[in-house]
C-alpha positions as CSV (number, residue, x, y, z in Angstrom):
1,M,-71.3,-13.7,156.5
2,R,-69.8,-15.5,159.5
3,L,-67.4,-18.3,159.1
4,G,-66.3,-21.0,161.5
5,S,-62.9,-21.0,163.2
6,P,-60.1,-22.0,160.9
7,L,-58.1,-23.4,163.8
8,K,-59.8,-26.8,164.1
9,P,-58.8,-28.2,160.7
10,L,-55.2,-27.2,161.2
11,R,-54.1,-30.6,162.6
12,R,-56.0,-32.4,159.8
13,M,-54.1,-30.3,157.2
14,G,-50.7,-30.9,158.9
15,L,-50.2,-27.2,159.9
16,D,-47.5,-26.3,162.2
17,E,-49.0,-24.6,165.3
18,A,-46.1,-22.0,165.3
19,D,-46.4,-20.6,161.8
20,K,-49.6,-22.3,160.6
21,T,-47.8,-23.2,157.3
22,P,-49.0,-26.4,155.6
23,T,-46.6,-28.7,153.8
24,Q,-47.3,-29.3,150.1
25,S,-48.0,-33.1,150.7
26,A,-50.4,-32.2,153.4
27,V,-52.2,-29.8,151.3
28,N,-52.5,-32.3,148.4
29,K,-53.7,-34.9,150.9
30,A,-56.3,-32.6,152.3
31,R,-57.5,-31.7,148.8
32,N,-57.8,-35.3,147.7
33,A,-59.7,-36.1,150.9
34,G,-62.1,-33.3,150.1
35,T,-63.1,-34.6,146.6
36,P,-66.7,-35.9,146.2
37,S,-65.5,-39.3,144.9
38,D,-63.5,-40.0,148.1
39,R,-66.0,-38.7,150.6
40,S,-68.1,-41.3,152.4
41,Y,-69.7,-38.9,154.8
42,T,-70.8,-35.2,155.0
43,S,-68.1,-33.2,156.7
44,T,-69.2,-31.0,159.5
45,Q,-65.8,-29.3,159.9
46,P,-65.6,-25.6,159.0
47,R,-63.9,-24.9,155.7
48,S,-60.2,-24.2,155.7
49,P,-59.3,-20.8,154.3
50,L,-56.5,-22.4,152.3
51,S,-58.7,-25.1,150.7
52,D,-60.3,-24.8,147.2
53,E,-63.7,-24.4,148.7
54,M,-62.8,-20.8,149.8
55,E,-62.7,-19.7,146.1
56,G,-66.3,-18.5,146.5
57,V,-65.4,-16.1,149.3
58,S,-65.1,-12.5,148.2
59,E,-61.9,-10.7,148.6
60,G,-63.5,-8.1,150.8
61,E,-64.6,-10.8,153.3
62,I,-61.1,-12.2,153.3
63,I,-59.6,-8.8,154.1
64,R,-62.0,-8.3,157.0
65,H,-60.9,-11.6,158.5
66,A,-57.2,-10.9,157.8
67,S,-57.5,-7.5,159.5
68,G,-59.0,-9.1,162.6
69,L,-62.3,-7.4,162.3
70,V,-64.2,-10.7,162.8
71,E,-64.2,-12.2,166.3
72,D,-62.9,-15.7,167.1
73,Q,-60.9,-15.8,164.0
74,D,-57.1,-16.2,163.5
75,A,-56.1,-13.2,161.3
76,R,-52.7,-14.8,160.5
77,V,-54.2,-17.6,158.5
78,W,-56.4,-15.3,156.6
79,T,-53.4,-13.1,155.9
80,K,-51.8,-16.1,154.2
81,V,-55.0,-16.6,152.2
82,L,-55.0,-13.0,151.0
83,K,-51.3,-13.2,150.1
84,A,-51.8,-16.4,148.1
85,K,-54.7,-14.8,146.2
86,K,-52.6,-11.7,145.4
87,D,-49.7,-13.9,144.2
88,L,-52.1,-15.9,142.0
89,K,-53.6,-12.7,140.5
90,A,-50.1,-11.3,139.9
91,K,-49.1,-14.5,138.1
92,Q,-52.2,-14.3,135.9
93,D,-51.6,-10.7,135.1
94,S,-48.0,-11.4,134.2
95,K,-49.1,-14.2,131.9
96,T,-51.7,-11.9,130.3
97,N,-49.0,-9.2,129.8
98,Q,-46.7,-11.8,128.2
99,D,-49.5,-13.0,125.8
100,S,-50.3,-9.4,125.0
101,E,-46.6,-8.6,124.2
102,A,-46.4,-11.8,122.1
103,N,-49.4,-10.7,120.1
104,Q,-48.0,-7.2,119.6
105,D,-44.7,-8.7,118.5
106,S,-46.5,-11.0,116.1
107,K,-48.5,-8.1,114.7
108,A,-45.3,-6.1,114.4
109,N,-43.6,-8.9,112.5
110,Q,-46.5,-9.2,110.2
111,K,-46.5,-5.5,109.5
112,S,-42.7,-5.6,109.0
113,K,-43.1,-8.4,106.5
114,A,-45.9,-6.5,104.7
115,D,-43.7,-3.4,104.6
116,Q,-40.9,-5.4,103.2
117,K,-43.1,-7.0,100.6
118,A,-44.4,-3.5,99.6
119,K,-40.9,-2.3,99.2
120,K,-40.0,-5.4,97.2
121,D,-43.1,-5.1,95.0
122,P,-44.2,-1.5,95.2
123,K,-47.4,-0.2,93.5
124,F,-47.0,2.7,91.0
125,T,-49.3,4.8,89.0
126,L,-48.7,6.8,85.8
127,A,-48.0,9.8,88.0
128,D,-44.9,8.0,89.3
129,L,-43.4,7.7,85.8
130,P,-40.5,10.0,84.8
131,Q,-41.8,13.4,83.7
132,P,-40.5,13.2,80.1
133,L,-42.0,9.7,79.7
134,Q,-45.4,10.7,80.8
135,R,-45.8,12.8,77.7
136,Y,-45.0,9.9,75.4
137,W,-46.5,7.0,77.4
138,K,-49.7,6.5,75.4
139,T,-48.5,7.9,72.1
140,H,-45.2,6.1,71.6
141,F,-44.0,4.0,74.6
142,V,-46.9,1.6,75.1
143,P,-47.6,1.1,71.3
144,T,-44.0,0.3,70.7
145,F,-43.7,-2.2,73.5
146,I,-47.0,-3.9,72.5
147,A,-45.7,-4.1,68.9
148,W,-42.6,-5.8,70.2
149,T,-44.5,-8.3,72.3
150,G,-46.9,-9.0,69.3
151,G,-44.2,-11.1,67.6
152,R,-43.6,-13.3,70.7
153,N,-45.4,-15.4,73.2
154,I,-47.1,-12.6,75.1
155,W,-48.0,-14.9,78.1
156,E,-44.5,-15.2,79.4
157,F,-41.1,-13.8,78.9
158,P,-38.4,-13.0,81.4
159,L,-38.6,-9.9,83.5
160,E,-35.1,-8.9,82.5
161,V,-36.1,-9.0,78.9
162,K,-39.0,-6.7,79.6
163,R,-36.6,-4.3,81.3
164,E,-34.2,-4.4,78.3
165,I,-37.0,-3.6,75.9
166,C,-38.4,-0.9,78.1
167,Q,-34.8,0.6,78.2
168,Q,-34.5,0.5,74.4
169,V,-37.9,2.2,73.9
170,Y,-37.1,4.8,76.5
171,N,-33.7,5.5,75.0
172,M,-35.3,5.9,71.6
173,I,-37.9,8.3,72.8
174,C,-36.2,10.5,75.4
175,G,-32.9,8.9,76.3
176,R,-30.7,11.7,74.9
177,S,-32.5,14.6,76.7
178,H,-33.2,12.6,80.0
179,P,-30.9,9.5,80.3
180,M,-32.2,7.1,82.9
181,R,-31.5,3.5,83.9
182,I,-34.8,1.5,84.2
183,S,-35.0,-0.9,87.2
184,V,-36.8,-4.1,87.4
185,T,-38.6,-2.8,90.5
186,G,-39.2,0.7,89.2
187,S,-42.4,2.4,88.1
188,V,-41.8,2.0,84.3
189,L,-41.7,-1.8,84.3
190,F,-44.6,-2.0,86.8
191,C,-46.8,0.2,84.8
192,M,-45.9,-1.6,81.6
193,K,-46.8,-4.9,83.1
194,S,-50.2,-3.5,84.1
195,R,-50.7,-2.2,80.6
196,L,-50.0,-5.6,79.1
197,D,-52.5,-7.2,81.4
198,Q,-55.0,-4.7,80.3
199,Y,-54.2,-5.3,76.7
200,K,-54.8,-9.1,77.1
201,H,-58.1,-8.4,78.8
202,T,-59.1,-6.1,76.0
203,V,-58.4,-8.8,73.4
204,S,-60.5,-11.2,75.4
205,V,-63.5,-8.8,75.6
206,E,-63.2,-8.0,71.9
207,A,-63.4,-11.7,70.9
208,E,-66.7,-12.0,72.8
209,L,-68.1,-8.9,71.2
210,A,-67.1,-10.1,67.8
211,I,-69.0,-13.4,68.2
212,D,-72.0,-11.6,69.7
213,M,-72.0,-9.3,66.7
214,G,-72.0,-12.3,64.4
215,F,-75.0,-13.7,66.2
216,E,-76.9,-10.4,66.0
217,K,-76.3,-10.0,62.3
218,N,-77.4,-13.5,61.7
219,A,-80.3,-13.5,64.1
220,A,-82.5,-15.7,61.9
221,M,-79.9,-18.5,62.2
222,Y,-79.0,-18.0,65.9
223,E,-82.1,-17.0,67.7
224,T,-81.8,-19.4,70.6
225,M,-78.9,-20.3,72.9
226,E,-79.1,-23.9,71.7
227,S,-78.4,-22.8,68.1
228,R,-75.4,-20.8,69.3
229,R,-74.2,-23.7,71.4
230,I,-74.3,-26.0,68.4
231,F,-72.5,-23.5,66.2
232,A,-69.7,-23.2,68.8
233,M,-69.4,-27.0,69.0
234,N,-69.1,-27.2,65.2
235,E,-66.5,-24.5,65.1
236,L,-64.4,-25.9,67.8
237,G,-64.6,-29.6,66.8
238,P,-62.6,-31.3,64.0
239,P,-62.3,-31.4,61.1
240,T,-63.7,-27.9,60.5
241,R,-61.5,-26.1,63.1
242,F,-62.4,-22.5,62.5
243,L,-58.8,-21.5,63.2
244,Y,-56.6,-23.1,60.6
245,C,-57.6,-26.7,59.5
246,T,-59.8,-25.5,56.6
247,S,-56.8,-25.5,54.3
248,V,-57.1,-28.5,52.0
249,G,-55.9,-29.4,48.5
250,P,-53.0,-28.0,46.5
251,D,-53.2,-24.7,48.3
252,Q,-52.6,-26.1,51.7
253,K,-49.0,-24.9,51.6
254,D,-50.2,-21.4,51.0
255,F,-52.4,-21.6,54.1
256,R,-55.1,-19.9,52.2
257,G,-57.9,-20.0,54.8
258,C,-55.8,-19.7,57.9
259,F,-57.2,-17.2,60.5
260,M,-59.5,-15.6,58.0
261,T,-62.7,-15.8,60.1
262,D,-64.3,-12.6,61.0
263,A,-64.1,-13.1,64.8
264,I,-60.4,-13.6,64.7
265,L,-59.8,-10.8,62.2
266,Q,-61.8,-8.4,64.3
267,T,-60.1,-9.4,67.5
268,F,-56.7,-9.1,66.0
269,G,-57.7,-5.6,64.9
270,V,-57.2,-4.5,68.5
271,F,-53.5,-5.1,68.2
272,V,-53.4,-3.4,64.8
273,F,-55.2,-0.4,66.1
274,L,-53.1,-0.1,69.3
275,T,-49.8,-0.3,67.5
276,R,-50.5,2.4,64.8
277,P,-48.2,5.0,66.4
278,A,-45.5,2.5,67.4
279,M,-41.9,3.5,66.6
280,K,-39.6,1.2,64.6
281,L,-37.7,-0.9,67.0
282,R,-35.2,-3.7,66.4
283,G,-37.2,-7.0,66.8
284,T,-40.5,-5.7,65.5
285,E,-39.7,-6.3,61.8
286,G,-41.4,-9.7,61.6
287,P,-45.1,-10.5,61.5
288,P,-47.0,-10.2,64.9
289,V,-47.4,-14.0,65.3
290,G,-48.0,-13.7,69.0
291,A,-50.7,-11.2,68.7
292,L,-52.6,-13.2,66.1
293,A,-52.3,-16.4,68.2
294,L,-53.6,-14.4,71.2
295,A,-56.6,-13.2,69.2
296,A,-57.4,-16.8,68.1
297,T,-57.0,-18.1,71.6
298,A,-59.4,-15.4,72.9
299,V,-62.0,-16.4,70.2
300,C,-61.5,-20.1,71.2
301,R,-62.2,-19.1,74.8
302,A,-65.4,-17.2,73.8
303,L,-66.7,-20.1,71.8
304,E,-66.1,-22.5,74.6
305,R,-68.3,-20.3,76.8
306,Y,-71.1,-20.6,74.2
307,R,-70.5,-24.3,73.9
308,E,-71.0,-24.7,77.6
309,R,-73.9,-22.1,77.8
310,R,-71.8,-19.9,80.1
311,V,-73.0,-16.5,78.9
312,R,-75.8,-14.2,80.0
313,Y,-79.1,-15.5,78.9
314,K,-82.9,-15.1,79.3
315,T,-86.0,-17.1,78.6
316,D,-88.3,-16.0,75.8
317,K,-92.0,-16.6,75.6
318,N,-91.5,-20.0,74.1
319,G,-89.2,-21.1,76.9
320,N,-86.0,-21.0,74.8
321,Y,-82.7,-19.6,76.2
322,V,-81.7,-16.6,74.2
323,L,-78.9,-14.0,74.7
324,D,-79.9,-11.1,76.8
325,N,-78.7,-8.1,74.8
326,R,-80.1,-5.5,77.2
327,H,-77.0,-5.6,79.3
328,N,-73.8,-3.9,78.2
329,K,-71.5,-6.2,80.1
330,L,-71.5,-9.0,77.6
331,T,-68.3,-10.4,79.2
332,E,-70.0,-11.3,82.4
333,T,-70.5,-15.0,82.8
334,M,-73.6,-16.6,84.3
335,P,-74.3,-20.2,85.5
336,A,-75.6,-22.5,82.8
337,P,-79.2,-23.7,82.9
338,P,-79.6,-26.8,84.9
339,A,-80.7,-28.8,81.8
340,S,-77.3,-28.3,80.2
341,G,-75.6,-30.1,83.1
342,A,-72.7,-27.6,83.2
343,S,-71.1,-26.7,86.5
344,D,-71.7,-23.4,88.2
345,N,-68.0,-22.9,88.7
346,I,-66.8,-20.3,86.1
347,V,-63.2,-19.9,87.3
348,D,-62.1,-22.2,84.5
349,F,-63.2,-19.7,81.9
350,H,-61.0,-16.9,83.3
351,F,-58.8,-15.7,80.5
352,S,-55.3,-16.3,82.0
353,S,-52.1,-18.0,81.2
354,P,-52.7,-21.2,83.3
355,N,-56.0,-21.8,81.7
356,Y,-55.3,-20.9,78.0
357,E,-51.6,-21.0,77.4
358,S,-51.9,-24.6,76.2
359,V,-54.4,-23.5,73.5
360,Y,-52.1,-20.6,72.6
361,H,-49.2,-23.1,72.1
362,D,-51.4,-25.2,69.8
363,I,-52.3,-22.2,67.6
364,E,-49.0,-20.4,67.5
365,P,-47.2,-22.9,65.1
366,Y,-49.9,-22.4,62.5
367,A,-49.5,-18.6,62.7
368,R,-45.8,-18.9,62.0
369,R,-46.5,-20.8,58.8
370,I,-48.4,-17.9,57.2
371,K,-46.6,-16.3,54.3
372,D,-45.9,-12.6,54.0
373,E,-48.5,-11.9,51.3
374,K,-51.2,-13.6,53.5
375,W,-50.1,-11.5,56.5
376,N,-50.7,-8.3,54.5
377,Q,-54.3,-9.5,53.8
378,I,-54.9,-10.4,57.4
379,L,-53.6,-7.0,58.6
380,E,-55.8,-5.1,56.1
381,L,-58.9,-7.1,56.9
382,S,-58.3,-6.8,60.6
383,R,-57.9,-3.0,60.4
384,T,-61.2,-2.7,58.4
385,L,-63.3,-5.0,60.5
386,Y,-62.1,-3.5,63.8
387,H,-62.8,0.0,62.7
388,S,-66.3,-1.0,61.4
389,S,-67.2,-2.8,64.6
390,N,-66.2,0.2,66.7
391,R,-68.0,2.5,64.3
392,T,-64.8,4.4,63.6
393,F,-65.7,4.4,59.9
394,R,-69.4,4.7,58.9
395,R,-68.9,3.1,55.6
396,C,-66.5,0.3,54.6
397,R,-65.5,-0.9,51.2
398,P,-66.8,-4.4,50.2
399,I,-64.5,-7.3,51.0
400,R,-64.7,-10.6,49.3
401,R,-64.5,-13.6,51.6
402,L,-61.6,-15.9,50.9
403,Q,-62.7,-18.7,53.1
404,P,-66.1,-19.3,54.8
405,G,-65.8,-18.7,58.5
406,L,-67.8,-17.6,61.5
407,G,-70.1,-15.3,59.6
408,Q,-69.7,-15.1,55.8
409,Q,-72.5,-12.5,56.1
410,L,-70.6,-10.6,58.8
411,I,-68.4,-8.7,56.4
412,P,-69.7,-5.1,56.3
413,H,-70.6,-3.8,52.8
414,A,-71.3,-0.4,51.7
415,D,-74.9,-1.4,50.7
416,D,-75.6,-2.4,54.3
417,E,-75.2,1.1,55.6
């Protein structure tokens, strides 16, 4: 490649003949004059090595000119071009390094924040529990704590209260031999919170299984999804209110039929079963109002899913939607058929405090009105129904229904075995 002499355009660019250094105004003027919008003619002048048009020239060619290897060329001008390119490259490299350092600092800050969050809210497993507590965790500690929460609103209570109860349970079990102060950020409280979440999930699953069992044992009445949906609507709608509004007449003060449906009794049996080995702790003397209200809330949630056709289904030979019992995961929700008009969003059916705490608050006052003798019946029926549903007992003694509920035929009898 052979370029024209760079000396001719020097005067046009305002270059000094001595040092060939252009002024900034002259350079800007030359650049503006070289834009296509201002040109009224095709320039025949050779390109200046300091103009923007020289960007296409390779660095090797510039070095050849700057070294004087090309005849009839002024090496000093090309040396300035080479220096300008090197300065520009150094500036770009410096900016790249600054951006890289900024990204590294940002990543370091994010990692530091993540580490601080991990320290603030560490994750623990059962292996992180104190050694003496590991032996009594499932047999005494967890049942006692769940028994204490069963008498209260299990959705929310202060963290410090949880810590105090954990401390009382620990002192009762192994506080003399291994005294320890439980921290709000320690492994004991973290594992206990995880266990409570698991307990609430278990109650939710048990409620769905209880209703599924009712439909299976009354298959002639609930063969199709439509019949199950109508049943759920009737149970949830006033004035029947499967939970507590069936008490009428002079016995209303006794709350005779409150919470006596099989689905609630069987679901409440989870609490009764888990708290069998619980130790006597101050604050657990009263009835487990919170646990019963939780069971009723879980049943209400399950019935809402049937009402909205938000359960696993299949189509039979007649085109009807029926429950698909081939799957073991009965808790898995599926989108409703298009004919039902239900939304495909199933987040609103998640069993959590924001979604169902309002239902819990509506049910809890009625649970507190139950008298002691009625509580004894509820506890006994829940224990029997829960064991029979989990096949713990092969035979159950006959139980007379006090009030018609979800399945008057659902009560296991010895003759059914």
